NUBAMAR-655783 format. One record per atom (N, C-alpha, C): atom name; x, y, z; residue number from 1. Coordinates in Angstrom, 3 decimals, always signed. Example, Ala and Ser with C-alpha at 12.3 -4.5 7.8 and 13.67 -1.06 7.14 Angstrom:
2
N;+13.190;-5.690;+7.800;1
CA;+12.300;-4.500;+7.800;1
C;+13.200;-3.300;+7.800;1
N;+12.850;-2.250;+7.080;2
CA;+13.670;-1.060;+7.140;2
C;+12.900;+0.030;+7.870;2
This chain:
153
N;-8.171;-63.690;-11.269;1
CA;-9.731;-63.163;-10.928;1
C;-10.970;-63.254;-12.419;1
N;-11.693;-64.271;-12.109;2
CA;-12.173;-64.612;-13.875;2
C;-13.682;-63.730;-13.760;2
N;-14.094;-62.467;-14.395;3
CA;-15.146;-61.618;-15.030;3
C;-16.107;-62.387;-16.011;3
N;-17.230;-62.442;-15.176;4
CA;-18.213;-64.060;-15.996;4
C;-19.181;-63.417;-16.472;4
N;-19.400;-63.316;-17.517;5
CA;-20.604;-62.358;-18.704;5
C;-21.631;-63.292;-19.124;5
N;-22.468;-63.334;-18.523;6
CA;-24.395;-63.855;-19.491;6
C;-23.766;-63.439;-20.455;6
N;-24.227;-63.739;-22.053;7
CA;-24.635;-64.260;-23.090;7
C;-26.087;-64.476;-24.184;7
N;-26.391;-65.089;-23.877;8
CA;-27.051;-65.650;-23.765;8
C;-28.447;-66.191;-23.061;8
N;-29.587;-65.897;-23.511;9
CA;-30.497;-66.737;-22.392;9
C;-30.195;-67.885;-22.915;9
N;-31.612;-68.776;-21.395;10
CA;-31.553;-70.314;-20.905;10
C;-32.642;-70.951;-21.378;10
N;-34.031;-69.952;-22.373;11
CA;-35.449;-70.801;-22.463;11
C;-34.708;-72.305;-23.253;11
N;-35.515;-73.452;-22.944;12
CA;-35.053;-74.277;-24.089;12
C;-33.329;-74.821;-23.428;12
N;-32.856;-75.181;-22.311;13
CA;-31.558;-74.706;-22.432;13
C;-31.850;-76.346;-20.964;13
N;-30.973;-77.263;-20.537;14
CA;-30.482;-78.177;-19.877;14
C;-30.565;-77.945;-18.962;14
N;-30.680;-78.597;-18.019;15
CA;-30.952;-78.404;-16.501;15
C;-30.010;-78.126;-15.804;15
N;-29.111;-79.229;-15.795;16
CA;-27.744;-78.635;-15.400;16
C;-26.698;-77.460;-15.904;16
N;-27.407;-76.705;-16.487;17
CA;-26.629;-75.186;-17.223;17
C;-27.304;-74.784;-16.755;17
N;-28.825;-74.344;-16.503;18
CA;-29.940;-73.071;-15.307;18
C;-29.126;-73.563;-14.669;18
N;-29.266;-74.730;-13.459;19
CA;-28.815;-75.129;-12.045;19
C;-27.254;-73.873;-12.091;19
N;-26.319;-74.282;-12.896;20
CA;-24.883;-74.059;-12.668;20
C;-24.841;-72.378;-13.648;20
N;-25.417;-71.338;-13.997;21
CA;-25.904;-70.698;-14.305;21
C;-26.385;-70.258;-12.929;21
N;-27.355;-70.615;-12.739;22
CA;-28.329;-70.310;-10.961;22
C;-27.040;-70.281;-9.568;22
N;-26.346;-71.519;-9.603;23
CA;-24.708;-71.317;-8.737;23
C;-23.790;-70.508;-9.200;23
N;-24.000;-70.087;-9.653;24
CA;-22.683;-68.765;-10.672;24
C;-23.764;-66.585;-10.165;24
N;-25.347;-67.029;-10.137;25
CA;-25.572;-66.472;-9.822;25
C;-25.328;-65.053;-11.488;25
N;-25.825;-66.341;-12.497;26
CA;-26.045;-65.212;-13.292;26
C;-27.597;-65.754;-14.265;26
N;-28.474;-64.709;-13.999;27
CA;-29.463;-64.734;-14.373;27
C;-30.487;-64.005;-15.297;27
N;-29.512;-63.495;-15.925;28
CA;-30.212;-62.210;-16.981;28
C;-29.049;-62.354;-17.931;28
N;-29.361;-61.618;-19.049;29
CA;-28.103;-61.590;-19.727;29
C;-27.610;-60.115;-19.021;29
N;-26.213;-60.529;-19.556;30
CA;-25.571;-58.724;-19.537;30
C;-25.426;-58.528;-18.119;30
N;-25.450;-60.096;-17.146;31
CA;-24.492;-59.725;-15.389;31
C;-22.991;-60.286;-15.424;31
N;-22.639;-59.434;-14.871;32
CA;-21.363;-60.348;-14.738;32
C;-21.393;-60.486;-13.158;32
N;-20.514;-61.711;-13.098;33
CA;-19.656;-61.953;-12.014;33
C;-18.049;-61.344;-12.202;33
N;-17.532;-61.852;-10.385;34
CA;-16.785;-62.235;-10.465;34
C;-16.092;-63.229;-9.694;34
N;-15.378;-64.259;-10.303;35
CA;-14.921;-65.406;-9.376;35
C;-13.439;-65.220;-9.186;35
N;-12.630;-65.876;-8.239;36
CA;-11.500;-66.304;-7.910;36
C;-10.868;-68.092;-9.452;36
N;-9.209;-67.366;-9.301;37
CA;-9.489;-68.497;-9.604;37
C;-9.316;-69.758;-9.970;37
N;-10.366;-70.814;-9.129;38
CA;-10.401;-71.919;-8.680;38
C;-10.677;-72.702;-8.991;38
N;-10.565;-74.425;-9.006;39
CA;-11.320;-75.358;-9.849;39
C;-12.901;-75.357;-9.769;39
N;-12.833;-75.556;-9.082;40
CA;-14.357;-75.977;-8.433;40
C;-15.235;-74.265;-9.703;40
N;-15.121;-72.738;-9.150;41
CA;-15.745;-72.125;-10.817;41
C;-14.670;-71.968;-11.712;41
N;-13.244;-72.433;-11.927;42
CA;-12.963;-73.203;-13.297;42
C;-14.014;-74.313;-14.002;42
N;-14.543;-75.744;-13.746;43
CA;-15.988;-76.517;-13.514;43
C;-17.203;-76.109;-13.666;43
N;-17.384;-75.190;-13.351;44
CA;-18.259;-74.465;-13.296;44
C;-18.372;-73.295;-14.890;44
N;-17.115;-72.762;-14.791;45
CA;-17.136;-72.445;-16.422;45
C;-17.820;-73.117;-18.062;45
N;-16.461;-73.938;-17.815;46
CA;-16.805;-74.918;-18.675;46
C;-17.788;-75.186;-18.700;46
N;-18.414;-75.626;-17.854;47
CA;-20.545;-75.687;-17.705;47
C;-20.679;-75.548;-18.811;47
N;-21.178;-74.048;-18.530;48
CA;-22.188;-73.276;-19.463;48
C;-20.977;-72.392;-20.325;48
N;-19.893;-73.108;-20.965;49
CA;-19.008;-71.602;-21.485;49
C;-19.774;-71.671;-23.812;49
N;-20.582;-72.615;-23.635;50
CA;-21.952;-71.611;-24.071;50
C;-22.784;-70.752;-24.482;50
N;-22.881;-69.960;-23.184;51
CA;-23.958;-68.958;-21.904;51
C;-23.806;-68.215;-22.397;51
N;-22.012;-67.798;-22.197;52
CA;-21.341;-66.290;-21.149;52
C;-19.886;-66.229;-21.771;52
N;-19.100;-65.175;-21.133;53
CA;-17.853;-64.683;-21.895;53
C;-17.433;-65.414;-20.283;53
N;-16.242;-65.332;-20.854;54
CA;-15.693;-65.205;-19.415;54
C;-13.968;-65.086;-20.114;54
N;-12.379;-64.623;-18.960;55
CA;-11.524;-64.247;-19.109;55
C;-11.063;-63.021;-18.016;55
N;-9.713;-63.946;-17.693;56
CA;-8.784;-62.671;-16.726;56
C;-8.631;-61.988;-17.342;56
N;-9.746;-60.653;-15.944;57
CA;-9.307;-59.522;-16.056;57
C;-8.982;-58.481;-14.741;57
N;-7.823;-57.370;-15.362;58
CA;-7.415;-56.668;-14.911;58
C;-8.092;-55.603;-14.327;58
N;-7.263;-54.606;-12.799;59
CA;-7.370;-54.543;-11.163;59
C;-8.117;-53.024;-11.904;59
N;-7.481;-52.610;-12.966;60
CA;-8.334;-51.120;-13.909;60
C;-10.021;-51.505;-14.232;60
N;-9.789;-52.239;-14.716;61
CA;-11.203;-53.037;-15.152;61
C;-12.449;-52.919;-14.492;61
N;-11.405;-53.825;-13.817;62
CA;-12.768;-53.748;-12.230;62
C;-12.766;-52.053;-11.693;62
N;-11.896;-51.805;-11.755;63
CA;-12.311;-50.227;-10.435;63
C;-12.776;-49.986;-11.456;63
N;-12.878;-49.577;-13.416;64
CA;-13.909;-49.214;-13.371;64
C;-15.210;-49.506;-13.877;64
N;-15.458;-51.313;-13.573;65
CA;-16.961;-51.840;-13.365;65
C;-17.144;-51.275;-12.312;65
N;-16.234;-51.383;-11.151;66
CA;-16.912;-51.016;-9.373;66
C;-17.296;-49.335;-9.485;66
N;-16.552;-48.385;-10.661;67
CA;-17.461;-47.232;-10.049;67
C;-18.995;-47.290;-10.966;67
N;-19.107;-46.846;-12.270;68
CA;-19.792;-47.472;-13.116;68
C;-21.239;-48.334;-12.660;68
N;-20.367;-49.254;-12.705;69
CA;-21.305;-50.353;-11.907;69
C;-21.649;-51.417;-10.134;69
N;-21.405;-51.313;-10.144;70
CA;-21.318;-51.750;-9.035;70
C;-22.413;-50.261;-7.782;70
N;-23.416;-52.097;-7.509;71
CA;-24.187;-51.104;-6.382;71
C;-23.939;-51.808;-4.898;71
N;-24.433;-50.941;-3.996;72
CA;-25.080;-50.698;-2.174;72
C;-26.094;-51.385;-2.400;72
N;-26.770;-51.816;-1.818;73
CA;-27.608;-52.437;-1.048;73
C;-29.059;-51.836;-0.686;73
N;-30.097;-51.950;-1.552;74
CA;-30.767;-50.606;-1.702;74
C;-30.321;-49.111;-3.366;74
N;-30.567;-50.249;-4.363;75
CA;-29.367;-50.019;-5.704;75
C;-28.826;-48.014;-5.389;75
N;-27.993;-48.401;-4.350;76
CA;-26.967;-46.611;-3.884;76
C;-25.655;-47.231;-5.034;76
N;-24.924;-46.117;-5.609;77
CA;-24.188;-46.736;-6.179;77
C;-23.260;-46.719;-5.433;77
N;-21.585;-47.753;-5.415;78
CA;-21.006;-46.971;-4.480;78
C;-19.552;-46.445;-4.286;78
N;-19.439;-45.960;-3.807;79
CA;-18.524;-44.359;-3.401;79
C;-17.057;-45.179;-3.010;79
N;-15.942;-44.367;-3.190;80
CA;-14.684;-44.638;-2.150;80
C;-15.136;-44.354;-0.639;80
N;-15.620;-43.131;-0.246;81
CA;-15.968;-42.781;+1.372;81
C;-16.932;-44.498;+1.327;81
N;-17.631;-45.178;+1.326;82
CA;-18.828;-45.503;+1.230;82
C;-17.074;-46.849;+1.931;82
N;-16.576;-47.356;+0.680;83
CA;-15.896;-48.947;+0.617;83
C;-14.368;-48.174;+2.250;83
N;-14.658;-47.178;+1.891;84
CA;-13.507;-46.584;+3.131;84
C;-13.774;-46.269;+4.817;84
N;-15.060;-46.960;+4.594;85
CA;-15.782;-46.383;+5.713;85
C;-15.915;-48.100;+6.744;85
N;-16.809;-49.203;+5.311;86
CA;-16.570;-50.242;+5.710;86
C;-15.828;-51.580;+5.121;86
N;-14.293;-50.769;+5.057;87
CA;-13.179;-51.830;+4.968;87
C;-12.025;-51.399;+5.252;87
N;-10.511;-52.032;+5.131;88
CA;-9.555;-51.444;+5.693;88
C;-9.260;-51.139;+4.537;88
N;-9.606;-51.385;+2.911;89
CA;-9.007;-50.396;+2.460;89
C;-9.815;-48.546;+1.606;89
N;-8.413;-47.548;+1.621;90
CA;-8.486;-46.300;+1.277;90
C;-9.689;-46.158;-0.225;90
N;-10.195;-46.740;-0.848;91
CA;-10.934;-46.791;-1.808;91
C;-10.662;-48.011;-3.258;91
N;-11.500;-47.416;-3.944;92
CA;-12.315;-48.163;-5.194;92
C;-10.841;-49.064;-5.933;92
N;-9.795;-47.841;-6.199;93
CA;-8.899;-48.551;-6.765;93
C;-7.822;-49.436;-5.825;93
N;-7.614;-49.610;-4.593;94
CA;-7.143;-49.942;-4.008;94
C;-8.411;-51.438;-3.250;94
N;-9.399;-51.310;-3.639;95
CA;-9.706;-52.426;-3.163;95
C;-9.602;-53.839;-4.799;95
N;-9.737;-52.837;-6.492;96
CA;-9.732;-53.143;-6.412;96
C;-8.981;-54.129;-7.707;96
N;-7.589;-53.131;-7.037;97
CA;-6.101;-53.920;-6.850;97
C;-5.972;-55.764;-5.683;97
N;-6.335;-55.358;-5.125;98
CA;-6.650;-56.269;-4.310;98
C;-6.949;-57.190;-4.228;98
N;-9.034;-57.110;-5.468;99
CA;-9.434;-58.022;-5.798;99
C;-8.930;-58.906;-7.253;99
N;-8.094;-57.929;-7.973;100
CA;-7.232;-58.779;-8.737;100
C;-6.477;-59.348;-8.523;100
N;-5.756;-59.464;-7.651;101
CA;-4.302;-60.206;-7.462;101
C;-4.813;-61.591;-6.331;101
N;-6.073;-61.579;-5.865;102
CA;-6.507;-62.221;-5.134;102
C;-6.531;-62.602;-3.594;102
N;-6.171;-60.962;-3.132;103
CA;-6.240;-61.628;-1.405;103
C;-6.927;-60.397;-0.882;103
N;-8.636;-59.860;-1.656;104
CA;-9.769;-59.669;-1.165;104
C;-11.267;-60.564;-2.057;104
N;-12.327;-60.306;-1.847;105
CA;-13.320;-60.849;-2.124;105
C;-14.668;-59.588;-2.817;105
N;-15.371;-59.505;-3.018;106
CA;-15.786;-58.772;-2.836;106
C;-17.082;-58.529;-1.336;106
N;-17.205;-59.503;-1.625;107
CA;-18.439;-59.819;+0.524;107
C;-16.941;-59.082;+1.032;107
N;-16.072;-58.661;+0.835;108
CA;-15.434;-58.271;+2.563;108
C;-15.332;-56.458;+1.681;108
N;-16.552;-56.103;+1.893;109
CA;-16.537;-54.475;+1.728;109
C;-18.436;-55.073;+2.019;109
N;-19.466;-54.644;+3.147;110
CA;-20.191;-55.605;+3.562;110
C;-21.303;-54.234;+2.562;110
N;-22.370;-55.344;+2.082;111
CA;-22.828;-54.480;+1.528;111
C;-23.328;-53.894;-0.396;111
N;-22.603;-54.680;+0.020;112
CA;-21.914;-55.062;-2.092;112
C;-22.385;-55.886;-2.295;112
N;-23.482;-56.324;-3.409;113
CA;-24.072;-56.704;-4.311;113
C;-22.816;-57.131;-5.508;113
N;-23.089;-58.861;-4.878;114
CA;-22.109;-59.595;-5.829;114
C;-22.430;-59.558;-7.133;114
N;-23.692;-59.135;-8.106;115
CA;-24.024;-59.661;-9.043;115
C;-23.252;-57.461;-9.921;115
N;-23.247;-57.787;-11.268;116
CA;-22.555;-56.009;-11.261;116
C;-23.586;-56.373;-13.465;116
N;-24.618;-55.200;-13.134;117
CA;-25.110;-55.312;-13.981;117
C;-25.441;-53.985;-15.023;117
N;-24.809;-55.066;-15.850;118
CA;-23.861;-54.775;-17.233;118
C;-24.944;-53.592;-18.489;118
N;-24.291;-52.639;-18.675;119
CA;-25.292;-52.277;-20.617;119
C;-25.372;-53.005;-21.326;119
N;-26.199;-53.362;-22.350;120
CA;-25.702;-54.087;-23.659;120
C;-24.605;-53.802;-24.381;120
N;-22.851;-54.324;-24.880;121
CA;-22.168;-54.009;-25.172;121
C;-21.915;-52.487;-26.141;121
N;-21.342;-51.163;-26.500;122
CA;-21.634;-51.245;-27.200;122
C;-20.620;-51.302;-28.608;122
N;-22.188;-50.903;-29.956;123
CA;-21.198;-52.446;-30.754;123
C;-21.951;-53.259;-30.503;123
N;-22.835;-53.244;-30.523;124
CA;-23.148;-55.215;-29.599;124
C;-22.252;-55.730;-29.829;124
N;-22.791;-57.496;-29.807;125
CA;-21.548;-58.011;-29.604;125
C;-22.099;-58.733;-31.439;125
N;-20.818;-59.700;-31.230;126
CA;-20.589;-59.604;-33.633;126
C;-21.542;-61.183;-33.478;126
N;-21.393;-61.901;-33.064;127
CA;-22.292;-62.769;-32.814;127
C;-23.125;-64.014;-31.691;127
N;-23.534;-63.849;-31.088;128
CA;-23.909;-64.701;-29.621;128
C;-24.446;-65.893;-29.797;128
N;-23.929;-66.885;-30.943;129
CA;-23.427;-67.998;-31.690;129
C;-22.448;-68.618;-31.741;129
N;-21.268;-68.170;-31.791;130
CA;-20.319;-68.332;-31.996;130
C;-18.624;-68.256;-31.286;130
N;-18.649;-69.131;-30.753;131
CA;-17.239;-69.107;-30.238;131
C;-16.192;-67.760;-30.347;131
N;-15.242;-67.162;-29.090;132
CA;-14.704;-66.222;-29.628;132
C;-13.660;-65.596;-30.524;132
N;-13.008;-67.200;-29.997;133
CA;-12.251;-67.466;-31.556;133
C;-12.696;-67.914;-32.802;133
N;-13.547;-67.717;-32.924;134
CA;-14.483;-67.995;-34.428;134
C;-15.339;-67.221;-34.559;134
N;-14.453;-65.301;-34.015;135
CA;-15.222;-64.231;-35.141;135
C;-16.800;-64.204;-33.196;135
N;-16.926;-64.847;-32.695;136
CA;-18.586;-64.851;-32.055;136
C;-17.847;-63.707;-30.598;136
N;-18.695;-64.395;-29.771;137
CA;-19.002;-63.620;-28.677;137
C;-18.965;-64.580;-27.424;137
N;-18.690;-65.343;-27.712;138
CA;-19.345;-66.931;-26.642;138
C;-17.891;-67.288;-25.814;138
N;-17.046;-68.113;-25.238;139
CA;-16.956;-68.425;-24.398;139
C;-15.200;-67.858;-24.115;139
N;-14.444;-68.589;-24.149;140
CA;-13.215;-67.630;-23.012;140
C;-11.858;-66.724;-24.046;140
N;-12.253;-65.890;-23.644;141
CA;-11.112;-64.510;-24.110;141
C;-10.397;-64.135;-23.917;141
N;-9.670;-64.704;-22.747;142
CA;-8.692;-64.238;-22.072;142
C;-8.258;-62.966;-22.361;142
N;-7.386;-61.669;-22.008;143
CA;-7.290;-60.795;-21.095;143
C;-8.112;-59.833;-22.429;143
N;-9.023;-60.663;-23.510;144
CA;-9.638;-59.123;-24.036;144
C;-10.900;-59.059;-23.531;144
N;-11.159;-60.065;-22.194;145
CA;-11.883;-59.416;-21.899;145
C;-12.563;-58.490;-21.205;145
N;-11.053;-57.622;-21.000;146
CA;-11.514;-55.907;-20.283;146
C;-11.275;-55.469;-21.432;146
N;-11.627;-55.129;-23.317;147
CA;-12.271;-54.790;-23.996;147
C;-14.120;-55.199;-23.680;147
N;-13.953;-55.858;-24.062;148
CA;-16.031;-56.290;-23.872;148
C;-17.117;-55.039;-22.159;148
N;-15.737;-55.760;-21.562;149
CA;-16.377;-55.053;-20.201;149
C;-16.558;-53.403;-20.163;149
N;-15.395;-53.036;-20.953;150
CA;-14.906;-51.093;-21.016;150
C;-16.823;-50.758;-22.353;150
N;-16.189;-51.500;-23.058;151
CA;-17.475;-51.519;-23.632;151
C;-19.001;-51.969;-22.667;151
N;-19.124;-52.182;-22.095;152
CA;-20.236;-52.653;-21.558;152
C;-21.263;-51.709;-19.904;152
N;-19.335;-51.523;-20.359;153
CA;-19.281;-50.029;-18.697;153
C;-20.844;-49.063;-18.646;153
């Protein structure tokens, strides 16, 4: 499971990059989506790598961001009771473990919004003009995406 966070805006960018971000449902800065590890999504990620931060996310981080930033239709917060009533999972923790292992999707719980609207990271981004290995905030993080998502919870 990959977490993708839009870091840069799309003013004065090519149309194909804007379309790919739209297909990923990334319309604003600091929005996050969780996508499975498939060749189709990896190709889309590769195309927009200069505008997003992405990496493999673990179950504990998924649980944290679903508890703090997960929303239902009507902008109501996601709760354990709602997950228990509208899915086969007993709570957000078990649902997050299933998401991380690839056994579930966010759409398995009816009414959950697919985009997580995160805060800007505490202490800010290092720079949004360089890649992560160069000391910036763009591109592939690997498992370090968990630290970024924790700062954005």
